[in-house]
Each structure stands twice: as C-alpha cells, then as structure tokens.
C-alpha positions as CSV (number, residue, x, y, z in Angstrom):
1,M,-37.0,-36.1,-1.4
2,N,-33.7,-35.5,-3.3
3,F,-32.4,-38.0,-5.8
4,F,-29.1,-38.3,-7.6
5,I,-29.7,-39.6,-11.2
6,T,-26.6,-41.4,-12.3
7,L,-26.7,-40.8,-16.1
8,T,-23.4,-42.7,-16.7
9,T,-20.5,-44.1,-14.8
10,A,-18.0,-43.0,-17.5
11,C,-15.8,-40.0,-17.0
12,D,-13.6,-37.9,-19.3
13,L,-10.9,-37.2,-16.7
14,Q,-8.5,-39.4,-14.7
15,C,-8.0,-37.5,-11.5
16,R,-5.2,-38.6,-9.2
17,Y,-7.5,-39.2,-6.2
18,C,-10.3,-40.9,-8.1
19,Y,-9.1,-42.9,-11.1
20,G,-5.6,-43.4,-9.8
21,E,-6.7,-44.6,-6.4
22,C,-9.4,-46.8,-7.9
23,C,-6.9,-48.6,-10.1
24,D,-4.7,-49.2,-7.0
25,D,-7.5,-50.3,-4.8
26,F,-9.5,-52.7,-6.9
27,D,-9.7,-55.5,-4.3
28,K,-13.1,-57.1,-4.0
29,S,-12.1,-58.6,-0.6
30,A,-11.9,-55.1,0.8
31,D,-15.6,-54.4,0.2
32,N,-18.4,-55.1,2.7
33,G,-21.2,-57.5,1.7
34,D,-22.6,-58.4,-1.7
35,I,-21.4,-56.0,-4.4
36,D,-22.7,-55.6,-7.9
37,Y,-19.6,-54.8,-10.0
38,F,-21.5,-55.0,-13.3
39,L,-24.0,-52.1,-13.3
40,P,-24.8,-50.7,-16.8
41,R,-22.4,-47.9,-17.8
42,D,-25.3,-45.7,-19.0
43,L,-28.8,-45.2,-17.7
44,S,-30.6,-48.3,-19.0
45,Y,-34.2,-48.2,-17.6
46,P,-37.3,-46.8,-19.4
47,V,-37.8,-43.1,-18.7
48,G,-41.5,-43.7,-18.2
49,D,-40.7,-45.8,-15.1
50,L,-38.7,-43.0,-13.6
51,S,-41.4,-40.5,-14.4
52,K,-44.0,-42.6,-12.6
53,F,-41.7,-42.9,-9.6
54,V,-40.9,-39.2,-9.4
55,D,-44.6,-38.3,-9.9
56,K,-45.3,-39.8,-6.5
57,D,-43.3,-37.0,-4.8
58,P,-44.3,-33.5,-6.1
59,L,-41.4,-31.9,-4.2
60,S,-38.7,-34.1,-5.6
61,T,-35.3,-32.6,-6.6
62,L,-33.2,-34.4,-9.1
63,I,-29.4,-34.1,-9.3
64,F,-27.7,-35.2,-12.5
65,Y,-24.6,-37.2,-11.6
66,G,-21.9,-39.5,-13.0
67,G,-19.1,-40.4,-13.7
68,E,-19.5,-37.2,-15.7
69,P,-23.2,-36.7,-16.4
70,L,-22.7,-34.5,-19.5
71,L,-21.2,-37.5,-21.3
72,N,-24.9,-38.5,-21.5
73,I,-26.2,-35.0,-22.2
74,K,-29.0,-36.1,-24.5
75,K,-30.4,-38.3,-21.8
76,M,-30.3,-35.3,-19.4
77,Y,-32.3,-33.3,-21.9
78,E,-34.9,-36.1,-22.2
79,L,-35.3,-36.4,-18.5
80,M,-35.7,-32.7,-18.0
81,D,-38.4,-32.7,-20.7
82,S,-40.2,-35.7,-19.2
83,L,-39.9,-35.7,-15.5
84,P,-42.4,-33.9,-13.1
85,A,-39.7,-32.8,-10.7
86,K,-39.8,-29.6,-8.7
87,R,-36.2,-28.7,-9.7
88,F,-33.1,-30.0,-11.4
89,M,-29.4,-29.7,-10.3
90,L,-26.2,-30.7,-12.0
91,H,-23.0,-32.1,-10.4
92,T,-20.3,-31.9,-13.0
93,N,-16.5,-31.7,-13.5
94,G,-17.2,-28.6,-15.7
95,T,-15.2,-29.6,-18.8
96,M,-18.3,-30.0,-21.0
97,L,-20.6,-27.4,-19.4
98,H,-20.3,-25.3,-22.6
99,K,-22.2,-28.0,-24.4
100,V,-25.4,-27.5,-22.4
101,K,-28.0,-25.7,-24.4
102,P,-29.1,-22.4,-22.8
103,E,-32.8,-23.5,-22.6
104,Y,-31.7,-26.4,-20.4
105,L,-28.9,-24.7,-18.6
106,N,-31.2,-22.0,-17.3
107,R,-33.7,-24.5,-16.0
108,L,-31.1,-25.8,-13.6
109,H,-31.4,-24.6,-10.0
110,T,-27.8,-25.4,-8.9
111,I,-24.6,-26.4,-10.7
112,S,-21.9,-28.0,-8.5
113,I,-18.5,-28.0,-10.3
114,S,-15.5,-30.0,-9.2
115,I,-12.5,-27.7,-8.9
116,D,-9.8,-27.9,-6.3
117,G,-8.5,-24.4,-6.1
118,D,-6.1,-22.4,-8.3
119,E,-4.8,-23.4,-11.7
120,K,-1.7,-25.1,-10.4
121,L,-3.5,-27.3,-7.9
122,T,-6.5,-28.1,-10.0
123,D,-4.4,-29.1,-13.0
124,Y,-2.1,-31.2,-10.8
125,D,-5.0,-33.1,-9.4
126,R,-7.3,-33.3,-12.4
127,G,-5.1,-32.9,-15.6
128,D,-3.4,-30.2,-17.6
129,G,-5.7,-27.5,-18.9
130,V,-8.7,-28.5,-16.8
131,Y,-8.7,-25.3,-14.7
132,K,-9.0,-23.1,-17.7
133,K,-11.8,-25.2,-19.2
134,I,-13.7,-25.1,-15.9
135,T,-13.4,-21.4,-15.3
136,G,-14.1,-20.5,-19.0
137,N,-17.2,-22.7,-19.1
138,A,-18.4,-21.2,-15.8
139,R,-18.1,-17.7,-17.2
140,L,-19.9,-18.8,-20.4
141,A,-22.8,-20.3,-18.3
142,R,-23.3,-17.0,-16.7
143,K,-23.1,-15.2,-20.0
144,N,-25.7,-17.6,-21.4
145,G,-28.1,-16.7,-18.6
146,F,-27.6,-19.1,-15.7
147,K,-28.7,-17.3,-12.6
148,G,-28.7,-20.1,-10.0
149,E,-26.1,-21.0,-7.4
150,M,-22.7,-22.2,-8.7
151,I,-20.8,-24.2,-6.1
152,A,-17.1,-24.9,-6.2
153,R,-16.7,-28.5,-4.9
154,M,-13.2,-29.1,-3.8
155,T,-11.5,-32.4,-3.1
156,V,-8.9,-31.7,-0.4
157,T,-5.6,-33.7,-0.4
158,E,-2.3,-33.1,1.4
159,D,-1.3,-30.8,-1.4
160,C,-4.1,-28.3,-0.5
161,D,-3.8,-25.2,1.7
162,I,-7.5,-25.1,2.6
163,Y,-7.3,-21.5,3.8
164,R,-5.8,-20.1,0.6
165,Q,-7.6,-22.3,-1.9
166,A,-11.1,-21.9,-0.5
167,L,-10.8,-18.1,-0.4
168,Y,-9.3,-18.1,-3.9
169,L,-12.4,-19.8,-5.3
170,L,-14.7,-17.2,-3.7
171,D,-12.7,-14.3,-5.1
172,N,-10.4,-15.0,-8.0
173,P,-9.5,-13.3,-11.2
174,D,-10.8,-16.1,-13.5
175,F,-14.2,-16.9,-12.0
176,S,-15.7,-16.3,-8.5
177,F,-18.0,-19.0,-7.3
178,D,-21.1,-18.2,-5.2
179,S,-20.1,-20.8,-2.6
180,V,-17.5,-23.4,-1.8
181,H,-17.7,-26.9,-0.3
182,W,-14.9,-29.3,0.3
183,Q,-14.5,-33.0,1.0
184,L,-11.4,-34.6,2.4
185,D,-9.7,-37.2,0.3
186,A,-9.9,-39.7,3.2
187,L,-11.5,-43.1,4.0
188,F,-12.6,-43.9,0.5
189,W,-9.8,-46.3,-0.5
190,K,-8.0,-48.9,1.6
191,N,-4.5,-49.1,0.1
192,D,-3.6,-45.5,0.3
193,Y,-3.6,-45.1,4.1
194,G,-0.3,-46.8,4.8
195,R,1.6,-44.6,2.4
196,R,0.1,-41.3,3.4
197,H,0.7,-39.1,6.4
198,F,-2.8,-37.8,7.0
199,A,-2.6,-37.2,10.8
200,Q,0.6,-35.2,10.5
201,W,-0.8,-33.1,7.6
202,A,-4.1,-32.5,9.5
203,N,-2.2,-31.2,12.6
204,D,0.4,-29.2,10.7
205,S,-1.7,-27.8,7.8
206,Y,-5.4,-28.6,7.6
207,N,-6.5,-27.8,11.2
208,P,-4.5,-24.5,11.3
209,G,-5.9,-23.6,7.9
210,I,-9.4,-24.2,9.2
211,K,-8.8,-21.9,12.2
212,K,-7.5,-19.2,9.9
213,L,-10.5,-19.7,7.6
214,V,-13.0,-19.4,10.5
215,D,-11.3,-16.2,11.7
216,E,-11.5,-14.8,8.1
217,W,-15.1,-15.8,7.9
218,V,-16.0,-13.9,11.1
219,Q,-13.9,-11.0,10.1
220,A,-15.9,-10.6,6.9
221,M,-19.1,-10.6,9.0
222,R,-17.6,-8.0,11.4
223,E,-16.2,-5.6,8.8
224,E,-18.4,-6.2,5.7
225,G,-21.6,-7.5,7.1
226,K,-21.1,-10.5,4.8
227,V,-21.4,-14.3,5.5
228,L,-19.1,-16.0,3.1
229,R,-20.8,-19.1,1.7
230,L,-18.5,-21.8,2.9
231,Y,-20.9,-24.8,3.3
232,P,-19.2,-26.6,6.1
233,F,-19.2,-23.5,8.2
234,M,-22.7,-22.1,7.2
235,S,-24.6,-25.3,7.8
236,V,-23.0,-26.2,11.2
237,M,-23.2,-22.7,12.5
238,R,-26.9,-22.4,11.6
239,S,-27.6,-25.5,13.7
240,M,-25.6,-24.0,16.5
241,L,-27.6,-20.8,16.4
242,L,-30.9,-22.7,16.3
243,E,-29.6,-25.3,18.9
244,E,-30.9,-28.0,16.6
245,K,-29.6,-31.6,16.3
246,S,-28.8,-33.1,12.9
247,L,-28.9,-36.4,11.2
248,L,-26.3,-37.1,8.5
249,R,-26.1,-33.7,6.9
250,C,-25.7,-34.7,3.3
251,G,-29.1,-36.6,3.6
252,A,-27.7,-39.9,2.3
253,G,-29.9,-42.8,3.4
254,W,-32.8,-40.7,4.8
255,A,-33.4,-37.5,2.7
256,E,-31.3,-38.1,-0.4
257,Y,-30.8,-41.2,-2.4
258,N,-29.1,-42.3,-5.7
259,I,-30.9,-43.9,-8.6
260,Q,-28.4,-46.2,-10.2
261,T,-28.1,-46.8,-14.0
262,D,-30.2,-50.0,-13.5
263,G,-33.0,-48.2,-11.7
264,K,-32.2,-49.6,-8.2
265,I,-31.8,-47.2,-5.4
266,S,-28.7,-46.9,-3.2
267,P,-28.2,-44.4,-0.3
268,C,-25.7,-42.4,-2.3
269,P,-23.6,-42.6,-5.5
270,V,-20.6,-43.8,-3.6
271,M,-22.6,-46.8,-2.4
272,S,-23.7,-47.8,-5.9
273,G,-23.7,-51.6,-6.2
274,M,-23.7,-52.3,-2.4
275,K,-26.7,-54.6,-2.5
276,D,-27.0,-54.9,1.3
277,Y,-27.9,-51.2,1.5
278,Y,-30.3,-50.9,-1.4
279,A,-33.4,-48.8,-0.5
280,G,-35.6,-50.1,-3.2
281,D,-36.1,-49.4,-6.9
282,I,-38.0,-47.1,-9.2
283,F,-40.2,-49.8,-10.6
284,T,-42.0,-50.8,-7.4
285,G,-40.8,-48.2,-4.8
286,D,-42.5,-45.2,-3.3
287,P,-40.0,-42.2,-3.1
288,L,-41.5,-41.2,0.2
289,K,-41.3,-44.7,1.8
290,L,-37.8,-45.9,1.0
291,K,-35.7,-48.0,3.3
292,Q,-33.6,-45.8,5.5
293,T,-29.9,-46.4,6.4
294,L,-28.9,-44.3,9.4
295,I,-25.4,-43.6,10.8
296,S,-24.0,-46.3,13.1
297,G,-20.5,-47.6,13.7
298,P,-18.0,-45.2,15.3
299,C,-20.0,-42.1,14.7
300,R,-23.1,-43.2,16.7
301,D,-21.5,-42.8,20.2
302,C,-19.3,-39.8,19.3
303,D,-19.6,-36.8,21.6
304,V,-20.2,-34.4,18.7
305,H,-22.6,-36.6,16.8
306,D,-25.7,-34.4,17.4
307,I,-24.1,-31.4,15.8
308,C,-21.9,-33.3,13.2
309,G,-24.5,-35.8,12.1
310,G,-21.8,-38.2,11.0
311,R,-19.1,-37.7,8.3
312,C,-20.0,-40.2,5.5
313,L,-22.3,-43.2,5.4
314,Y,-19.9,-45.1,3.1
315,A,-17.0,-44.4,5.4
316,N,-19.1,-45.6,8.4
317,V,-20.1,-49.0,6.8
318,T,-16.7,-49.7,5.2
319,V,-14.1,-48.2,7.6
320,K,-11.5,-48.5,4.9
321,W,-8.7,-47.0,7.0
322,G,-9.5,-49.0,10.2
323,D,-10.5,-47.6,13.5
324,K,-7.2,-45.6,13.9
325,G,-7.6,-43.9,10.5
326,F,-11.2,-43.2,11.1
327,A,-10.4,-41.5,14.4
328,E,-7.7,-39.4,12.6
329,V,-10.3,-38.1,10.2
330,C,-12.8,-37.6,13.0
331,S,-10.3,-35.4,14.8
332,T,-10.4,-32.9,12.0
333,I,-14.2,-32.7,12.3
334,K,-14.0,-32.2,16.0
335,Y,-11.5,-29.4,15.4
336,L,-13.7,-27.7,12.9
337,I,-16.7,-27.8,15.2
338,A,-14.7,-26.6,18.2
339,S,-13.4,-23.7,16.0
340,L,-17.0,-22.7,15.2
341,Q,-18.1,-23.0,18.8
342,G,-15.3,-20.7,19.7
343,V,-16.7,-17.9,17.5
344,L,-20.4,-18.6,18.3
345,P,-20.7,-15.8,21.0
346,E,-19.4,-13.2,18.6
347,I,-21.6,-14.3,15.8
348,K,-24.6,-14.2,18.1
349,M,-23.6,-10.6,19.0
350,L,-23.2,-9.6,15.4
351,I,-26.8,-10.9,14.7
352,K,-28.1,-9.0,17.7
353,E,-26.4,-5.8,16.4
354,G,-28.0,-6.3,13.0
355,K,-24.7,-6.6,11.1
356,I,-25.7,-10.0,9.9
357,S,-28.9,-12.1,10.2
358,L,-29.8,-15.7,10.8
359,Q,-31.1,-15.8,7.2
360,D,-27.5,-15.3,6.0
361,F,-26.7,-18.8,7.1
362,E,-29.6,-20.4,5.1
363,H,-28.8,-22.6,2.2
364,T,-30.4,-25.2,-0.1
365,K,-30.2,-28.6,1.7
366,F,-29.2,-31.9,0.1
367,N,-27.7,-30.3,-3.0
368,S,-24.7,-32.7,-3.3
369,C,-22.8,-30.9,-0.6
370,E,-21.8,-33.4,2.1
371,I,-21.4,-30.5,4.6
372,I,-19.1,-32.4,6.9
373,P,-15.7,-32.6,5.1
C-alpha cells in the first residue's frame, strides 16, 4: 500500500491556482458532508504509532507531502530513520530541496517537483524567482548523488501551452526531468468556474496541444526508438496494449491513502478533513484492510470508464463545477484517450518491429501522479 504522509499543511509559496483560489473559495456551505477545518498544522501523533501501523505492511511506500513537506524537514528525517517502509518518496515544490542532507536525499526513490513549464510561466503561476530555485535545486540534487526518478509535476491552467511546456521540461537548458505529469486546474474550486472559459480553452488550445503532443510522442518512438516519459500517455497506453481495465489510476481510496497530521486516514491529501470518507486511523487500523472509497457519480456510467478509471475522487464527490463543468473536463479526457487510441495500431507495429518494447511503458504506480489529468 502507498501512503502520503502529510508532514505539514504550511507552505512557503502562494501560487495563483492554490492559495489565491482557496482565499476566494472559503465557503463551508460548498463542501460535502462533515468537514474538520481544524487539523493540526504539523504532524502531531507519536512516531511510534505510525511505525506500528507501517510495520503491518512490509511493502508500504511512504510519500512525504504537504503543504510543503520540507518545512518540516526534521520530522521527515525522523520518520526515515524510524519507519520500516519499503521505500520513501517526496512531493515538493522544490524551493527547499537544497536543504535535504545527501544521506537522506539519496534514500528517496522518487522526487516529484511542482513546476509548470518554462521560467516565464512558472514564475507567473508560483512567484518571481521560483523557477530558478527549482531548477538549481534539482541540479544540486543530482550533483549530491540522487539517482532516482525526478518527475516534473505541472499544474495546467489556461495560460499553458501543454505541447510546448511539457516538451520543454523533458529537454530544457536549465534542467531536464526524467518524466512529466500534469493535472488540469479544474473542478477543485467552486467560485472560479463562472469567470473562466475552460471549454473554449480546451477546444482551442488544450485538445489541439494534446494531439500535437501525442504525434510528437509517437514520432520519438518511430525515429529514435524512445518512449518519452509522459505519465498520462504512458500509463493509459500500457493498459491499451495489455487490454486491461483500470480502477482510479492514482490509487486514491483503494491503493493509496493519506495519513493526515492527526493520524486519521483520508483517501487522498485533497480530501483531508472530509470525515464521511475517512478510511480509518493509524492507531487502530490495518493498512491492508482500510475502508475503500471507489469512483461513483458521473464517472461510473461513462463509456471510457474502464480505460480512464475516473478523473479524481475529490471531483467526483464534490462536483464543484456542477454537471456541465464536470462534463467539460471529462471531454478533455475523452479526447486524450481517443488520440491515444488513434496511434495504438502504429505503436503495436513499432513493438512488433522491435523499435520499442512493452517494458518502455512501465512506470512506478501510485507515486503521486494522478495519471488522468
């Protein structure tokens, strides 16, 4: 089982699509069910209790999360020294990655860094100077010996050209990431829907960008024998090649959970404090027998559900943008899947010819990549 460990809810940045939207959307009536708004800011339970809980699953993976987890870096060190986990990962905004001691840095299996593209876009979204901090710290991490996977984790807004920015992060002059994942800035807040033009942007920019990106992806396979590590493409295409059905691809609520700062367990970090969906706690729970929350709502009867798995559990249970807005977002997923289905015959042929292999589409599952944008 995989677990996010929320070390702190504090953050050192005030990103436009996170802090800004949160301030605008603080409306308790918009939430579903009984919400705990007063979770401790920092991890508050005894480490020994977490150790006993983790010890029940010898294959557990722990992902340090926030807020910005490195604001509580000493607790991260303590947990890495104390917990009997199979492996550790880090999901960070990258601004304080230089502070991680090499002996702990190099025990991490994966580092996921929030970055939205080039310097102009990243700094616009996340603050002046953030891009240079991130890329500089990523280079330093490699210099200090980190050999694991480093993922660029994009938040995609209407200011993003997905084709150009995703490729930039895979091959740029400042720092090239091993892989790229992106998540649409959609369905998380209620008050932003009316002032945005998501459907028009999706039709005019995002969907055409996805098509260009898929074509570029296949061209790299054809001409270089290389499968670019774009998580939304890699994972879905692997399932198509294996003809397998998928549950919610991020694993939230069935293969991956979040341990809150108070020790209670929610399906994912975004659903912290949503008491109706708690899966248990570390004090009495068994990590292999937690309550499951599976996709329902508008995704359940969708004609691409088996291959998509559902976009986001939080979005399904809250439907912040209403049915119309949810359908607009779903249309982008259908377009992405249709674009991949369109190139499936050629990819099968490239595998048959030995230019690429099925193994090229393998990736670590449940590593904080939602897969479906």
